[in-house]
C-alpha positions in Angstrom: -8.7 24.8 -36.6 -11.7 22.6 -37.4 -10.6 20.0 -34.9 -10.3 22.8 -32.3 -13.9 24.0 -33.0 -15.3 20.5 -32.8 -13.4 19.9 -29.5 -14.8 23.2 -28.1 -18.4 22.2 -29.1 -18.0 18.9 -27.4 -16.6 20.5 -24.3 -19.6 22.8 -24.3 -22.0 19.8 -24.1 -20.2 18.4 -21.0 -19.4 21.6 -19.2 -19.4 21.8 -15.4 -20.7 25.0 -13.8 -17.2 26.4 -13.5 -16.4 25.8 -17.1 -19.8 27.2 -18.3 -20.3 30.6 -19.8 -23.1 31.0 -17.2 -23.1 28.2 -14.8 -24.4 30.1 -11.8 -27.3 32.5 -11.1 -24.8 35.4 -11.1 -22.9 34.2 -14.1 -19.9 32.8 -12.3 -19.1 31.7 -8.8 -18.2 35.3 -7.9 -21.6 36.6 -8.9 -20.0 39.3 -11.2 -22.6 39.0 -14.0 -19.9 39.8 -16.5 -19.4 37.6 -19.5 -16.1 37.3 -21.5 -18.2 36.7 -24.7 -17.9 39.4 -27.4 -19.5 38.0 -30.5 -22.4 40.4 -29.8 -20.8 43.8 -29.5 -21.4 47.5 -29.9 -20.9 47.3 -33.7 -23.5 44.7 -34.4 -25.9 44.6 -31.4 -28.5 46.5 -33.5 -28.9 43.3 -35.6 -30.0 41.1 -32.7 -33.2 39.2 -33.3 -35.2 36.4 -31.7 -33.5 33.0 -32.2 -36.1 30.9 -30.3 -38.9 31.3 -27.8 -40.0 28.8 -25.1 -43.4 28.9 -23.3 -43.5 27.5 -19.8 -47.3 27.3 -19.7 -47.3 28.6 -16.2 -49.8 31.6 -16.0 -51.0 31.0 -12.4 -54.1 28.8 -13.0 -55.5 27.7 -9.7 -53.1 29.7 -7.6 -54.8 31.2 -4.5 -52.6 34.3 -4.8 -52.1 34.4 -8.6 -51.8 38.2 -8.4 -48.4 37.7 -6.8 -47.0 35.5 -9.5 -43.7 36.6 -11.0 -41.2 35.2 -13.5 -37.8 36.3 -12.1 -35.7 33.4 -13.2 -32.2 33.6 -14.6 -31.4 30.3 -16.3 -28.0 28.6 -15.9 -26.1 26.6 -18.5 -24.4 23.4 -17.4 -23.9 19.8 -18.7 -25.1 20.9 -22.1 -28.5 22.0 -20.9 -30.2 25.2 -19.9 -32.0 25.0 -16.6 -34.7 27.3 -15.3 -37.6 27.5 -12.9 -41.1 29.0 -13.0 -42.4 31.1 -10.1 -44.2 27.9 -8.9 -41.0 25.8 -8.9 -41.5 23.8 -12.1 -38.0 23.0 -13.1 -37.3 22.8 -16.9 -34.3 21.7 -18.9 -33.9 23.0 -22.4 -31.7 22.5 -25.4 -29.7 25.7 -25.3 -29.4 25.9 -29.1 -33.0 25.3 -30.1 -35.0 26.0 -26.9 -36.7 22.6 -27.1 -37.6 21.0 -23.8 -35.6 18.0 -22.7 -37.4 17.4 -19.4 -39.8 19.1 -17.0 -40.4 18.4 -13.3 -43.3 19.7 -11.3 -43.0 19.4 -7.5 -46.7 20.0 -7.3 -46.9 22.7 -4.6 -50.2 23.2 -3.0 -51.8 25.9 -5.3 -54.5 26.6 -2.8 -52.1 27.8 -0.1 -51.7 31.6 0.3 -48.0 32.0 -0.2 -46.4 35.2 0.9 -44.6 35.4 -2.5 -45.0 33.5 -5.7 -41.5 33.8 -7.2 -38.4 31.8 -7.8 -35.1 33.3 -9.2 -33.4 30.1 -10.3 -31.7 26.8 -9.6 -28.1 25.7 -8.8 -26.2 22.7 -10.2 -23.7 20.4 -8.7 -21.5 17.6 -9.9 -20.1 14.8 -7.8 -16.3 14.9 -7.4 -16.3 11.1 -7.8 -15.6 10.9 -11.5 -16.6 7.3 -11.8 -19.6 7.4 -9.5 -22.1 5.0 -11.2 -25.8 5.5 -11.7 -28.1 8.5 -11.9 -27.7 11.8 -10.0 -24.0 12.2 -10.4 -25.0 15.6 -11.6 -27.8 17.3 -9.8 -30.1 20.4 -9.9 -31.0 21.9 -6.6 -33.8 24.3 -5.8 -35.9 25.4 -2.9 -39.7 25.7 -3.2 -42.6 27.9 -2.0 -43.7 25.2 0.4 -40.2 25.1 1.9 -38.7 21.9 0.4 -35.1 21.5 -0.9 -35.2 19.4 -4.1 -32.4 17.4 -5.7 -33.1 16.4 -9.3 -31.0 14.3 -11.7 -29.6 16.9 -14.2 -29.9 14.6 -17.2 -33.5 13.3 -16.6 -35.2 15.6 -14.1 -36.1 12.7 -11.9 -35.8 13.2 -8.1 -32.6 11.8 -6.6 -33.9 9.0 -4.3 -30.7 9.0 -2.1 -31.2 12.6 -1.1 -33.3 13.2 2.0 -36.8 11.6 1.6 -36.8 10.4 -2.0 -35.3 13.5 -3.4 -36.4 16.3 -1.0 -35.7 17.7 2.4 -38.4 19.4 4.5 -37.0 22.9 5.3 -39.7 23.5 7.9 -38.2 20.9 10.2 -36.9 22.5 13.3 -38.3 25.9 12.4 -41.0 27.8 14.4 -43.7 28.0 11.7 -46.2 30.7 12.6 -48.2 30.9 9.3 -48.1 28.1 6.6 -47.2 29.7 3.3 -45.1 32.5 4.8 -41.9 30.5 5.1 -40.5 29.9 1.6 -37.3 29.5 -0.5 -37.2 31.9 -3.5 -33.5 32.2 -4.4 -31.1 29.5 -5.7 -29.0 27.7 -3.0 -25.3 28.3 -2.7 -23.0 25.3 -3.3 -19.6 24.8 -1.7 -18.0 21.4 -2.3 -20.6 18.9 -1.2 -22.6 21.4 0.8 -25.8 23.0 -0.4 -26.5 26.1 1.6 -30.0 27.6 1.8 -31.7 30.6 3.4 -35.4 31.5 3.4 -37.9 34.1 2.4 -40.3 35.1 5.2 -43.5 37.0 4.8 -42.9 40.5 6.2 -44.8 42.5 8.8 -47.3 39.9 10.0 -46.1 39.9 13.6 -43.0 40.1 15.9 -42.8 36.3 16.3 -42.5 35.2 12.7 -40.3 32.4 11.5 -36.5 32.8 12.2 -34.0 33.2 9.4 -31.8 30.2 10.1 -29.2 29.4 7.4 -28.5 25.7 6.9 -26.2 23.5 4.9 -27.1 20.0 3.6 -25.0 17.3 2.2 -25.4 17.3 -1.6 -25.6 13.5 -1.8 -27.5 12.4 1.3 -29.4 15.5 2.3 -28.2 15.2 5.8 -27.9 18.6 7.6 -24.3 19.6 8.0 -24.7 22.9 10.0 -27.0 25.7 10.8 -26.6 29.4 11.8 -29.3 31.7 13.1 -28.5 35.4 12.6 -30.6 36.2 15.6 -29.4 35.2 19.1 -30.7 31.9 20.2 -28.4 31.4 23.3 -26.1 33.5 25.5 -23.1 32.1 23.5 -24.4 33.5 20.2 -21.9 36.0 18.7 -24.6 38.8 18.8 -26.0 37.9 22.2 -24.3 40.8 24.0 -26.1 43.3 21.8 -29.6 42.0 22.2 -32.1 41.6 25.0 -32.3 37.8 24.8 -36.0 37.7 25.9 -36.8 40.0 23.0 -34.7 38.1 20.6 -36.6 34.9 21.5 -39.8 36.6 20.5 -38.4 38.1 17.3 -38.2 36.5 13.8 -36.8 37.0 10.3 -33.2 38.4 10.0 -33.3 36.0 7.1 -31.2 35.5 4.0 -33.8 35.6 1.2 -31.4 36.9 -1.5 -28.7 35.1 -3.3 -25.5 34.1 -1.4 -22.0 33.9 -2.8 -19.3 31.4 -2.2 -15.6 32.1 -1.9 -14.0 28.8 -2.7 -10.5 29.9 -2.1 -11.1 31.1 1.5 -13.9 28.6 2.3 -16.5 31.3 3.0 -20.1 31.8 2.1 -21.1 35.5 2.0 -24.7 36.0 3.2 -26.8 39.2 3.0 -29.5 39.3 5.7 -32.8 41.2 6.1 -34.5 43.0 8.9 -35.7 41.5 12.1 -39.5 41.5 12.4 -41.5 43.5 11.8 -40.0 46.0 9.4 -41.5 49.3 10.5 -41.8 49.1 14.3 -38.8 48.0 16.4 -40.1 48.6 19.9 -40.1 44.9 20.6 -36.5 44.4 19.4 -34.7 47.4 20.9 -31.0 47.9 20.1 -29.0 47.7 16.9 -30.5 44.2 16.0 -26.9 43.0 15.3 -26.6 40.5 12.4 -29.9 41.5 10.9 -29.4 43.8 7.8 -25.8 42.6 7.8 -23.3 41.1 5.4 -22.1 37.8 7.1 -19.1 35.8 6.2 -19.6 32.2 7.4 -17.2 29.4 7.4 -18.7 27.2 4.6 -17.6 24.0 6.3 -18.9 24.6 9.8 -21.3 27.6 9.6 -19.2 29.5 12.1 -19.3 33.3 11.9 -16.0 34.6 10.6 -16.9 38.3 10.3 -19.9 40.6 10.0 -20.7 44.1 8.9 -24.1 45.5 9.8 -25.2 48.0 7.1 -28.5 49.1 8.7 -28.8 49.5 12.4 -32.3 48.8 13.9 -34.0 48.7 10.5 -37.3 50.6 10.4 -37.6 50.9 6.6 -37.5 47.4 5.1 -34.0 48.1 3.9 -33.1 44.4 3.7 -29.8 43.4 2.1 -31.4 42.0 -1.1 -28.6 42.1 -3.7 -26.1 39.2 -4.0 -22.7 40.0 -2.6 -20.2 40.2 -5.5 -16.6 38.9 -5.2 -13.6 40.2 -7.0 -10.2 41.8 -6.7 -9.9 45.5 -6.0 -6.6 47.3 -6.5 -5.4 49.0 -3.3 -2.1 51.0 -3.7 -1.2 48.9 -6.7 -1.9 45.5 -5.0 -5.0 43.4 -5.8 -7.0 42.7 -2.7 -9.7 40.0 -2.5 -12.9 42.0 -1.9 -16.7 41.7 -1.6 -19.0 44.4 -2.9 -22.5 44.8 -1.3 -25.1 47.1 -2.9 -28.1 48.1 -0.8 -31.6 49.4 -1.0 -30.3 52.7 0.4 -28.4 53.2 -2.8 -25.1 52.9 -1.1 -22.2 50.6 -2.1 -19.9 49.0 0.5 -16.7 47.3 -0.3 -14.8 45.0 2.2 -11.7 43.0 2.3 -13.1 39.5 1.9 -11.2 37.4 4.5 -11.5 39.8 7.5 -14.2 42.2 6.6 -12.3 45.4 6.9 -13.8 48.3 4.8 -11.7 49.2 1.7 -13.6 52.5 1.4 -14.3 54.4 4.6 -17.7 54.0 6.4 -18.8 56.9 8.5 -21.4 56.7 11.3 -23.6 59.8 10.9 -26.5 61.0 13.1 -29.9 60.4 11.7 -33.5 61.5 12.7 -35.0 60.3 15.9 -38.4 58.5 16.3 -41.4 60.3 17.7 -43.4 57.1 18.2 -43.9 56.0 21.9 -42.0 52.8 22.6 -39.7 53.1 19.6 -35.9 53.8 19.9 -34.5 54.5 16.5 -30.7 53.9 16.4 -29.0 57.4 16.6 -26.5 56.8 13.8 -26.3 54.9 10.5 -23.2 53.7 8.5 -22.7 55.9 5.4 -20.4 54.7 2.6 -17.8 57.2 1.3 -18.4 55.9 -2.2 -20.9 58.0 -4.3 -24.5 57.3 -3.4 -26.6 56.0 -6.2 -29.8 57.7 -4.9 -30.5 61.1 -3.3 -30.2 61.1 0.5 -31.7 64.6 1.1 -35.2 65.3 2.4 -38.0 65.7 -0.2 -39.7 69.1 0.2 -43.1 70.3 -1.1 -41.2 72.4 -3.6 -39.9 69.2 -5.1 -43.4 68.1 -6.2 -43.7 67.1 -9.8 -46.7 66.6 -12.0 -48.0 66.6 -15.6 -50.4 69.6 -14.8 -50.7 72.3 -12.2 -53.5 70.3 -10.7 -51.7 67.0 -10.0 -48.5 68.9 -9.1 -50.5 70.8 -6.5 -52.0 67.6 -5.1 -48.4 66.1 -4.8 -47.2 69.3 -3.0 -50.0 68.9 -0.5 -49.2 65.2 0.0 -45.5 65.8 0.5 -46.2 68.6 3.0 -48.4 66.3 5.1 -45.6 63.7 5.6 -42.6 63.6 7.9 -39.4 63.6 5.9 -36.0 64.7 7.1 -33.9 62.8 4.6 -32.8 59.2 4.5 -33.5 57.1 7.6 -36.5 59.2 8.8 -38.4 56.8 11.1 -42.0 55.7 10.4 -44.6 57.9 12.1 -48.3 57.9 12.9 -48.7 61.0 10.7 -47.1 59.3 7.8 -43.5 59.3 6.7 -42.0 59.7 3.3 -39.2 57.2 2.6 -36.6 58.2 0.1 -35.3 55.8 -1.2 -38.4 53.7 -0.8 -38.5 50.0 0.3 -38.0 48.9 -3.4 -34.5 50.5 -3.2 -32.0 51.7 -4.4 -30.7 48.3 -5.5 -33.0 45.3 -4.9 -32.5 41.6 -5.7 -31.4 42.3 -9.3 -28.0 43.0 -8.0 -25.0 44.6 -9.8 -22.4 43.9 -12.4 -18.7 44.1 -11.5 -16.4 44.7 -14.4 -13.2 43.6 -12.7 -10.8 44.9 -15.4 -12.3 48.4 -15.4 -13.1 48.2 -11.6 -16.6 49.4 -12.3 -19.9 48.6 -10.8 -23.1 48.8 -12.9 -26.5 48.9 -11.2 -30.2 49.3 -12.0 -31.4 51.8 -9.4 -34.9 52.8 -8.2 -35.7 56.4 -7.3 -39.3 55.9 -6.2 -40.3 57.5 -2.9 -42.7 55.6 -0.7 -45.0 56.3 2.2 -45.4 54.4 5.4 -47.9 55.1 8.2 -48.2 53.5 11.5 -51.9 53.0 12.4 -53.9 51.6 15.2 -55.3 48.1 15.1 -58.8 49.6 14.9 -57.9 51.8 11.9 -56.2 48.7 10.3 -59.5 46.7 10.4 -61.5 49.6 9.0 -59.0 50.9 6.3 -57.9 47.5 5.0 -61.5 46.7 4.1 -62.3 50.1 2.6 -61.6 51.3 -1.0 -59.9 54.5 0.2 -56.3 53.2 -0.3 -56.3 51.4 -3.7 -52.5 51.3 -4.0 -51.8 50.5 -0.3 -50.4 47.3 1.4 -51.6 46.7 4.9 -50.0 44.6 7.7 -51.0 43.8 11.2 -47.6 43.8 12.9 -49.2 41.6 15.6 -47.5 41.8 19.0 -46.8 45.6 18.6 -49.1 48.6 19.3 -49.2 49.5 15.6 -50.4 48.1 12.3 -48.9 49.5 9.1 -50.0 50.9 5.7 -47.5 51.5 2.9 -47.8 52.7 -0.7 -45.8 54.5 -3.4 -45.8 58.3 -3.4 -48.1 58.8 -6.5 -50.1 61.6 -8.1 -53.7 61.3 -9.1 -52.4 60.3 -12.5 -50.7 57.3 -10.8 -47.2 58.7 -11.6 -44.6 59.4 -8.9 -44.9 62.8 -7.2 -41.2 63.6 -7.5 -39.3 64.5 -10.7 -37.9 61.8 -13.0 -35.9 59.8 -13.4 -37.6 57.2 -11.3 -35.2 54.5 -12.4 -31.7 54.7 -13.7 -28.8 52.6 -14.9 -25.6 53.7 -13.2 -21.9 53.0 -13.7 -19.5 53.7 -10.8 -15.7 53.8 -11.1 -14.3 52.3 -7.9 -10.7 53.3 -8.8 -11.6 57.0 -8.7 -14.7 56.9 -6.5 -16.9 58.6 -9.0 -20.1 58.0 -11.1 -19.0 57.6 -14.7 -22.5 57.9 -16.2 -26.1 57.7 -15.1 -28.9 57.3 -17.6 -32.7 56.9 -17.4 -33.8 53.2 -17.5 -37.3 52.8 -19.0 -40.0 54.9 -20.6 -43.6 55.9 -19.7 -44.9 53.9 -22.7 -48.3 52.6 -21.8 -48.3 54.1 -18.4 -49.4 57.7 -18.8 -52.8 59.2 -19.7 -53.8 59.1 -23.4 -53.0 62.8 -23.9 -49.4 62.6 -22.7 -46.7 61.4 -25.1 -44.3 58.6 -24.0 -41.0 59.8 -22.5 -37.8 58.1 -21.5 -38.2 59.3 -18.0 -36.6 56.3 -16.3 -39.1 53.9 -14.5 -39.1 51.8 -11.4 -37.5 48.5 -12.1 -37.1 45.0 -10.7 -34.3 42.8 -12.1 -30.7 43.4 -12.8 -28.1 44.1 -15.6 -25.4 42.0 -17.1 -22.3 43.1 -19.0 -20.1 41.5 -21.7 -16.7 41.8 -23.2 -18.5 43.1 -26.3 -18.6 46.5 -24.4 -22.3 46.1 -23.7 -24.7 46.2 -20.8 -28.0 44.3 -21.2 -31.0 45.0 -18.9 -34.8 44.7 -19.0 -36.3 45.2 -15.4 -38.2 48.5 -16.1 -42.0 48.7 -16.2 -42.2 49.3 -20.0 -41.2 45.7 -20.8 -38.2 46.5 -23.1 -34.9 44.6 -23.1 -32.2 47.1 -23.8 -28.5 47.2 -24.7 -26.2 50.1 -23.5 -22.7 51.1 -24.4 -20.6 50.1 -21.3 -18.3 53.2 -21.7 -20.9 55.9 -22.3 -24.3 54.6 -21.2 -25.7 55.3 -24.6 -28.7 53.1 -25.6 -27.8 51.0 -28.7 -30.7 48.6 -29.0 -34.0 47.7 -27.5 -36.7 45.1 -28.0 -40.3 45.1 -26.8 -40.9 41.9 -24.8 -44.3 40.2 -25.0 -44.6 40.4 -21.2 -42.8 42.2 -18.3 -39.0 41.5 -18.2 -38.6 41.6 -14.4 -35.6 39.3 -14.4 -31.9 39.4 -15.0 -30.7 38.2 -18.5 -27.8 35.8 -19.1 -25.7 34.9 -22.1 -23.7 31.9 -23.4 -22.4 30.3 -26.6 -23.3 26.9 -28.0 -23.4 24.8 -31.2 -21.0 24.0 -33.9 -20.2 27.6 -34.6 -20.3 28.6 -30.9 -23.0 31.2 -31.6 -23.6 33.6 -28.7 -27.1 33.8 -27.3 -28.8 36.3 -25.0 -31.7 34.9 -22.9 -34.3 36.7 -20.8 -37.4 35.5 -18.9 -40.5 37.6 -19.8 -43.4 36.6 -17.6 -44.3 39.8 -15.8 -44.4 40.8 -12.1 -47.7 40.6 -10.3 -47.0 43.1 -7.5 -45.6 45.6 -10.0 -48.5 45.1 -12.4 -46.5 44.5 -15.6 -48.0 42.4 -18.4 -48.2 38.6 -17.7 -46.8 35.9 -19.8 -44.7 32.7 -19.8 -41.9 33.4 -22.2 -38.2 32.5 -22.2 -36.7 34.3 -25.2 -33.3 33.8 -26.8 -31.7 36.4 -29.1 -28.7 36.0 -31.4 -27.1 37.6 -34.4 -28.1 36.5 -37.9 -25.5 34.4 -39.7 -22.6 36.5 -40.9 -23.3 39.4 -38.5 -20.7 38.4 -35.9 -18.0 40.9 -36.8 -15.6 41.6 -34.0 -14.6 45.2 -33.3 
């Protein structure tokens, strides 16, 4: 038995991503975010305590847009080290047992540049199939940067791999129409298929019609040579979506990009790609039609980049309902037979499930009529695809009678605000009088993604229920209002090339709380076998967010980040605005444990085992989220059970 333990410990030090407990951003190659570890379980989770803390020292000093800094990273464990990345692309390797730094690489992005985002969700690792390949960089860490470089680092030392591209990096702006420096970035870890490293891009929203295009590209992991590229928007008459676009409009349109995490199906040679809206988000008069392949789940041949199948989940997006969540792969039982499937969660709060090789829906999708646009020049698509699975958010219209508040006064103000806005339920188009979006552009389900418990055939998701407002305004009003102090919670955008600029903000009361009744964030478990919601519980409290005279309540708060689950019958999630990391019972949704983080936990946790006794650790990034206003920090925190507490149920 002792020999077996020693062998297991040694194996842990040399593990490849596939053998790791958490070798990929989404836990495994399928992105299921479900761990087979059960040392920490429902009987002992209350005894979790901090095992170690690492400080990255990245707090945004010298950043031109430090207010946008986030720490959304989920580390990965491979080759005996824990790899993570700051929001400014500093890559760090830690000892997974002690949290001590082994190496650190700073790509030295231009901190004076005004980046559209200041975030990075993690790195990917790769190992050469040539077992006896001599020299450094047999094992590599890949990441994209805010200034649009693809980096290859030696996994053991952190030094750039000189044989990759130009001394360890590839310029991702090459061959791309760059409109605004700092608005074309990489924020999610690349996908890896064999020797191909596949990257998308994050593109600053709503600047104009002709922003950068969302081309997806694959590069050779050893040389950095480009292997293939695929543009979701038509770039020629032979493009698979060309027949559904006006090609002249397509040429002047951008985005349609894959900014979220992609998934790889090794068995069938596919890369599953979630795409976002064509530009700009809230006015589509210059991109009439369905905008096919934008807001779509794409299955590309991972060897060639050829489109194998596609499913568009938002037609002619006018709501910023990008497909943000990672597609999750797994088997779904259909009439007693396991079928390879892909599950896509969306900002609309809907779940879609497709057969993975051909893209056929495994649960019916119904095209339903939706509200029309009243804006001259706009042609909202007349129908949208509704999943037959239970919706995770409400789809009905929000009425003045739905107004909520702490007092009669703020409830009355919310009632007046709701009455002033157009809202006919989900997919109500933006309007010059102002439109209430429910769900808002945070979601539903955002980049935090979902858990898939394959054995139970259950999906677990952190869901937002925060209505938003969007108003189309004239360019003159834009210049005036953006400089005024009348809209302190608003975001403005020019939408150059269209007749309208845009203002958007959350639907808040004078007390800065949502105008609709809680919960404003939930954790939800959905049973796919029986097409039902098993449980739904509030996620987060109002602690520190309400006026002094109002006690804290577990109302459920807006969240950014995702859950994980384990064979210990637990779901772990932070994400909410109150900065707690929580554990829930996977069967009932009952909260079993929580810990107040020193900064906002807007990230997805991960778990692994390491060391002589194969102790299980739970790790979360706690650095806050600039746009959400959560407390800032630079912490990576590992939790574990005290010695002797690891009793199995």
